[in-house]
C-alpha positions, 0 to 999 in steps of 0.5 A: 494441470489447469486450475481455477483462477480462484485457486491462485494464491494471493501475493502481498508486497513485502516491504522492509521498513529498515531498507530503502523502501522503508522511508516515507517517500518510498512508502507514499510512492508504493501507496500511490502505485497500489491505489492506481492498480486498484483503480478498477475498484473505484479509487480515483486520483482525488481519493489517492491524494486524500490518503497521501495527505493523511499519510503526511499529516503526522509522524512516521508511525502515523504514516505506517498506520494509514498505510496499514489501514488502507493497504493492509490487505495488499502489503506486509511490512517488516521492521 
């Protein structure tokens, strides 16, 4: 059976915050990778750097908030 590409389920990246991908540096790397993949949507290196700087401007909870705000459509984070 051939289906339309529009029927393809959207897969989100699942991040276990209690595991090795939950540390701040890993999360910033994931954010950078997602942003580069979305480059076709207009994200450029300067905008990515602004997001990463914002992630680094506060504590861990702030980093998670920025991650959710910018990439919440593409990720699911578990505590």
